[in-house]
N, C-alpha and C positions, 0 to 999 in steps of 0.2 A: 413408709415414706418419711423423709426428714422434714421437720418444720422449716418453713420459710417465713420471712417477714414481709408483710404487705402494708403499705402506707394508705390509710383511709382518711379522706378529708371529712372533717366535722366542723361544727361552728367554731370559729376562732383559731383553727389550726388543723392538726392531723394527729391520728393515733397510729402507733406502730403495732400491728396486729400479727400475732404468731399463728400461722395456718399450717395444718397438716391436711393435705387434700386427699385423704384416703377414702375408705369405703363406708357405706351405710349413711343414714342420716347424720349430719354433722352435729357434734356436741359443742355448744357455744357456752363458754364458761365466764361467769362474772364473780369476782372476788368480794370478800367481806371488807368492812371498814377497817383499814389497817393492813389489808392484804395486797396482793399483786398477781400478775399472771403466774408467777412462780408458786403461788399457794397451791396450785393444782398439780405440781410435779409428781407427787406421790400417787395421786389418782391416775394420771396418764400412764405412769409406769406399770399400773395394774391392768390397763385396758388391752384388748387384743391388738397386736401389731397391725398397723395400717388403718386404724379407725380414724375417720375424719374429725378433726378438732379445730377449734378457734378460741383464742384467749388473748387478753390484753390488759394492760394497766388502765384502770378507769381514770377519767378526767380528774386531775389534781393529785394523782398518786404515781409514784415511781417514774417511769419513763414519760408519763403523761402529766407530770407535775406542773409544767409550765403552761399548760392550756388554761385560758382564762375562765373565770366563772361566768354565770352562776354554776354551782355544783349540786343543785337540787336533783331530786329524783326524776323529774320530767326531763331534765337535760341529760341525765345518765341514760334514760330510756331512749331519748333521741339519738345519742351516740351509739347505743346498741343497735338501733334500727339501721344506722348508716353502716355499721360493721357488717351486719347480716347482708345488706344489699350489696356492699362492696366486695365481699369475700365469697359469697355462696352462689351467686348467679342463679337464684331460683331453686336450688336443690333443697330438699327437706332438711329440717334441723330440729334439735331439741335444745331448749335453753336450760342451763344448769347454773342456778344462782345461789350463792351462799350469803346468808344474813342480809346486809345492805344490798348485795347483788341480787338476792332473792326478791326483795321488794321492787327493785328496778325491773327485774324480769317479769314480775306480775303486771307491771304497768304496760310493758310492751306486749305481753300476751293478751291483755285486755283489748288492745287495738286490733286483734285478730289478723296479724300480718300473714301474707301468703307464704306458704312453705312451713309454717310452724306446725310440728307434729306432736309436741309434748313439752312438758315443763317439769323439771326436777328441782325442788326447792330444798336446799340443805340448811338446816337450822335457820329458816328464814325469819326475817322480821315480818310479823303478820300484818294483814291489811288494816286491821283495827288495833290501834295501840293498846297495850295492857294498862290497867290502872297504876301499875308500879312505875310507869314512865311519867313521873312527875317533873315539875320544873327543877326541883332540887336534885333529882336523879340525873337529869340531863346536864345540868351545870357541872355536877361531879364527873360525869362521863366525858365531858368535853376536855378534861385535863388528863385523861388516862394515858395519852401518848405525848405528854409534855417532855419527857426525858427517858433515857435508857432505863433508869431505875423505875419510873412509873410504868413503863411498858412491861418490864420484867415482873412487876407486882401484878399487873393485870393478867399476864399470861399464867402466872403460877396460882393466883388466888381466885380468878374470876372466869377466864376464858377456857381453861382446860381442866379435865378431871383425870386424864391419863398422861403419863410422862412423855415428853417429846424428846427425840434424839437431839443431841447438842447442836448439830448443824442445822436442824430444822428450827430449833428455838432461836438460834442466832439469826437466821434468815427472817423469822417472824419479827424479831426486834428491829432489824434493819428496815423491813417493809413498813412497820408501824410509824417509823420516824420519817419516812420518805414521802412526805406530803407537804403542800403549802399550808400555811396557817388557816386560810379561809376554807379550803377543802377539808381539813381536819376537823373544823368546828361544825361544818354544815350538817353532817349526819346526826351527831348527838343533840345539837340545839334545835334542829328543825325536822330533818328527814325521819328520824325514828318515831316522832310524834305525829307524822302526817297520816290522816285517815284516808285510805284509798279503797274502802269497801265498795263504793259505787263502781269503781273500775273493775275490781276483782270479780264481781258478779258477772262481768262480760267475758270471762275466760271460758273458752269452749273445749280446749284440748285436754287430754288426760293429764293429771297432775299427781306426781309422787312427792311426798313430803318426808324427809328424813330428820329425825330429832335425836339429839344425844340424851341418853337416860339421865345424866347428871347435869345437863345444861341449866345454868342459873341465869343466862341472858335471855334465852327464848325457851323456857321449860316446855316439856310435852303438854302439860295441862293448859298452858297459854295457847299453844297452837291448836289444841282441841276446841278451845272456846273462842279464839279470836281470829282463826284462819278457816277451819273446816266449815263453819256455818256460812261463810261467804264464798267458798269455792266448793260447791257440793260434790263435784266429781273428783275431789282430791282424796287420796288415801294416805294414811300416816303410818310410818314404820319407825319404831324406836330402836336405836343402835345402843346396845348395852355397854356400860362402863366408861362412857366418854362424855365430854362436855360440849362446848359450843363450836370448837374448831375441828369439826369432823374431817375436813380434807387433810388436816395435819395429824389428828389423833387416830383416825380410822380410815385411811385412804382405800384399803381393800374393801371395806363395807360400802363406801361410796361407789367404787368401781363396780362392785357386784350389782348394786341397784341400777347403774347405767347399763350394764350388760343385759339385765332383765328388760 
């Protein structure tokens, strides 16, 4: 089936949600800080034809740039809940959250919503912030997307360990710049440092965690120590040769995990 766009009302406006009403539990995708619905293009291309999917630009980013704040994790989880309710009509679904989207997905999963069948966390921000997430680190991170040059540096030196095709890299640069100033600052200054361990303990569905072998943003050892103890039913799989942007660096590996 072909994707269609559905408008979902949320606090302060609406989201344009891309829906493929195919078979199986729906896969609901949430992108990283700097990403968009298009972050998942390579993954969707590897999935079986006709698989039900839902994706959208999160509040403050891309097509949702003009939605008002706040842009914190609880609001992102609220938006996600509205999307699920508005697009899936009670059918079962799996949340697929990358990095920042992974942390927002944990918050919604902790609410134990009806229909949630599982959680796939792709290089997720863990519920307990790592010691490396200092004030100095967060201030520096808040400037990573200030310009095309700073985004290119982040992509080449921090976010990836495997080369990206030119068109994928160009899209990633564009997406990273397509945010309002307040939304761009919210995650590095506050969201990444928010401790949600109390909520994470309430997650009851099966959880698959994918980590990039060479990820320096959320390294495998950080996920072992700052996620797995708080989500006991989670299993960790390490994807070799890649960094933090698994949906862009290793879309086939992400799709394989989703097929499983």
